[in-house]
C-alpha positions as CSV (number, residue, x, y, z in Angstrom):
1,M,18.8,-73.3,-69.4
2,A,14.9,-72.9,-67.8
3,K,13.4,-69.8,-67.5
4,I,11.5,-70.8,-64.6
5,K,12.9,-72.4,-61.4
6,K,11.7,-73.7,-58.1
7,G,11.2,-71.2,-56.0
8,D,10.5,-68.3,-58.2
9,L,7.5,-65.7,-58.3
10,V,5.4,-65.7,-60.9
11,Q,2.0,-64.4,-61.7
12,V,-0.7,-66.6,-63.9
13,I,-1.1,-64.2,-67.3
14,T,-4.1,-66.1,-69.2
15,G,-7.3,-67.6,-68.1
16,A,-10.2,-65.9,-66.3
17,K,-9.8,-63.2,-64.2
18,Q,-10.0,-63.4,-60.3
19,D,-13.6,-62.0,-60.3
20,R,-15.1,-64.5,-62.8
21,G,-13.6,-67.2,-60.2
22,G,-10.3,-67.5,-62.4
23,D,-6.7,-67.1,-61.4
24,R,-5.4,-64.6,-64.2
25,G,-3.2,-62.1,-61.9
26,K,-2.4,-64.2,-59.2
27,Q,0.9,-64.6,-57.7
28,G,2.4,-67.3,-56.2
29,T,5.7,-69.3,-55.6
30,V,6.9,-72.3,-57.7
31,L,6.6,-75.5,-55.8
32,E,7.7,-78.0,-58.4
33,V,8.3,-77.9,-62.1
34,L,7.5,-80.7,-64.3
35,K,10.0,-80.9,-67.2
36,D,8.5,-83.8,-69.1
37,S,5.0,-82.0,-69.6
38,D,6.2,-78.3,-69.3
39,R,4.1,-77.7,-66.5
40,V,5.0,-76.0,-62.9
41,V,2.7,-76.4,-59.6
42,V,2.3,-72.7,-58.3
43,E,1.3,-72.0,-54.3
44,G,-2.1,-70.6,-53.9
45,V,-3.2,-71.3,-57.8
46,N,-5.2,-73.8,-59.9
47,F,-7.0,-75.6,-56.9
48,V,-8.7,-78.8,-57.7
49,T,-10.8,-81.1,-55.4
50,K,-9.4,-84.5,-55.2
51,H,-11.4,-87.5,-53.5
52,T,-9.2,-89.8,-51.6
53,R,-9.6,-93.5,-50.0
54,V,-9.1,-94.3,-46.8
55,G,-6.0,-96.7,-46.9
56,Q,-2.5,-97.0,-45.0
57,S,0.5,-95.3,-46.2
58,A,4.2,-96.3,-45.1
59,R,3.9,-93.9,-42.3
60,G,1.0,-95.0,-40.8
61,S,-3.0,-94.9,-41.4
62,R,-4.6,-92.2,-43.8
63,E,-7.8,-90.6,-43.8
64,G,-10.1,-90.6,-46.7
65,G,-12.4,-87.8,-48.0
66,I,-12.1,-84.7,-50.2
67,E,-9.1,-82.0,-50.1
68,T,-8.4,-79.5,-52.3
69,V,-4.4,-79.7,-53.7
70,E,-2.7,-77.2,-56.4
71,A,-3.0,-78.9,-59.9
72,P,0.0,-78.2,-62.1
73,I,-0.3,-75.0,-64.8
74,H,1.4,-75.0,-68.7
75,I,4.4,-73.0,-68.1
76,S,3.6,-70.7,-70.8
77,N,0.4,-69.5,-69.0
78,V,3.0,-67.9,-66.1
79,A,5.4,-65.2,-66.1
80,L,8.1,-64.7,-63.9
81,V,7.5,-61.5,-61.3
82,D,10.2,-58.6,-61.8
83,P,11.6,-58.4,-58.0
84,E,11.8,-54.5,-58.2
85,T,8.5,-53.3,-59.9
86,K,6.3,-56.6,-58.8
87,K,5.2,-56.8,-62.2
88,P,5.5,-59.7,-64.7
89,T,8.3,-59.6,-67.1
90,R,10.6,-61.4,-69.4
91,V,13.5,-63.2,-68.7
92,G,16.9,-63.1,-70.0
93,H,20.4,-64.9,-69.9
94,R,23.9,-63.0,-69.9
95,V,27.2,-64.4,-69.5
96,E,29.3,-63.5,-66.2
97,Q,32.8,-64.2,-65.1
98,V,32.5,-65.3,-61.5
99,E,35.7,-66.0,-59.5
100,K,35.6,-68.6,-56.9
101,D,39.2,-69.8,-55.1
102,G,41.1,-68.5,-57.1
103,V,39.5,-70.0,-60.7
104,T,37.6,-67.7,-63.0
105,K,34.5,-69.9,-64.5
106,T,32.1,-68.5,-67.1
107,V,28.7,-68.8,-66.3
108,R,24.8,-68.0,-67.7
109,V,23.0,-65.9,-65.4
110,R,19.0,-65.5,-65.1
111,Y,17.9,-61.8,-65.1
112,A,14.9,-59.8,-65.2
113,K,13.9,-57.6,-68.5
114,K,12.5,-54.7,-68.2
115,S,8.6,-54.7,-67.4
116,G,7.2,-51.5,-68.7
117,K,3.6,-52.6,-69.1
118,D,1.6,-55.5,-67.8
119,L,2.1,-58.5,-70.0
């Protein structure tokens, strides 16, 4: 079961600090999870400049030029943010019984463990 999913609020825990031009400490939501390469794309983190050529797309003409986009970051470099304390935390799973339309089903549910000290 994946610990980080699309739409989760995560914080970058490694790399250069923000005062040195890095992304450590920044928080953002996960836009995409790339399972094959164990990477995630986080909104507002790890911007790269991309040079695009003038060409045609399926919906019409496309302008060329320089644009900045978010690049993937390894999943081990981000931590899930606890919704209560707004600090990075570890993720656990627990088994719960869920009843829907009279049928009881056993499911695994993610939960944020206690976040004492910053990771």
